[in-house]
N, C-alpha and C positions, 0 to 999 in steps of 0.2 A: 502492501499500498506507500501510497504517497505522501511526504511532509509537508510540503506546504503548499499555500494555494495553488501557483503556476503549476507545479504538477500534478496536480489534481486534475485542474482545466487541461493538463495536456493530453492526459489520461483520460477522459470524460469526451473529448475529443479524437481519440485515436479508438475510442468504442464506437463513435457515430461512424466515421470513415471507413473503420473495417465491415460495418455492418451494407453503408453504401456499397461500398467496393466489393463487396460479396457476389449483390446483388445482378452487380455488372458482372463480374466474371462468369457466374452464373448461367448469364444468358446471354453470352458470349458463350462458353460450354454447349449449350443445348443447341444452339443455331448452326456453331459449327460441326456438331454430332448431327443434324439433320438434314445437314446439305452434304457431308458426307456420304450418309446413308443415301438419300435420296438420286447424289453421281453414282451409285456402283449398282443402284435398283432399277431409276431410270432415269437415265442421261438425258432426256428430249428435254423434260420437266424441270429439269432439276436447276434453270437457269437462277430464277426467283430466291431459290434458299442459300444459292452461293453471294448473289449481292448482298444479300440482305446479312450476313455471316461477315464478308468482308467489312463492311458497314461498322458492325458491332467490332470487329477487329479493329478497327482505324478510329473509332471512338472511342474505344479502353483505352489503346495506348495514346491516343492525347491527351486523354485526362488521365496520364500517367498510371492507370490503374496495371496495367503490365507494360513489359517495356518495347519500346518500339521494335526491337531489332527481335523480339517473342512475336508478335502482329505479323509484320513481315514474313518469317519463317512460316507461319501457319497458314496465313494468304499460297503463300509460293507454293505450300504441299496440297493445299486445298485446290488452287488453279492445275496444279498438274494434273491432279485427280480427274479434274472436270473435261481438261483437255482433252486427255486420253480417255476418258468413256464417249466423248462427244466425237473424236476419231475415230473410235470402233463404231459408236452406231453407225455413222456414216459411211464407211467401210463396208457395215452388215448390210444397213441399206443397199447399197451400190453389189451388193451379190458375190463379193471380194472377200477373204478373210484376211482381217487384219492381224498381223504378226504381234504374238504374246510378249510383254515387254521383258517377262523373263527367258524366253527364248533367247530375246534380240541379248540382253547384255551378258549372259553367259556366253556368246560365242569366242571364240578362241581369239587373241590377237593373230594378226598376220605378221608373220616372221621378217624379219629384216635379213634379205641376203648377203650370207656368211662373206667376210671380205677374205680375200686369198689368204693363206695362212704360210707362215717361212717356213722356210726348209730348216725338217728339225737334225740339231748336228748329232753326227752320230754318237753311237754307244759306245763307251769304253767297258774294255770285260774286265774293269777291277772288280775284284772284294771287297768288302766292305770294311773288312781288319785291316787291310793293308790302306784306306785312308782315314781310319781312325787316328787319334792321337794316341800314345804311349800314356802309362798310366803316370809317370812322373810330369808330363808338360798337361795335363789336365788342370783347368783351373779351379781353386777351391770353391767347395761349395756357398752357396752366400746363405747367410745364417741374420733371421730378425734380433736386434736385441733390444731390450726396451731398460730404460732407466724407471727404475723402483723406488727413486731418493724421491 
């Protein structure tokens, strides 16, 4: 609980703002989910719902209830779904099957032409034993020491 008059007033104001913001956030989320479900079920009739969701996101961002980047991200995702659904419905109406976005995204990238390889150096027939250093020439093994004082 707050201890001063000004802190009590700020506390009351924060409660009022939280209630106001909660209703705006809830309304925005409702419009967004409605637009997404209409887009997936009936893309031809989903344009008014998408417009209402975008308008609600813009208003919430303008009032500072949600961050402007969060609103932009939600609008982008919604419009991407809407445009894809519209394109698929147009393609289906035209009688051609639209390519599924999952299959298009999973196609392997075309390999670049391999650069000509350099000629390999001739292999020697030396054994490992002949190339290894003698035991007396090996460097001492590195150890870690800690100061404990």
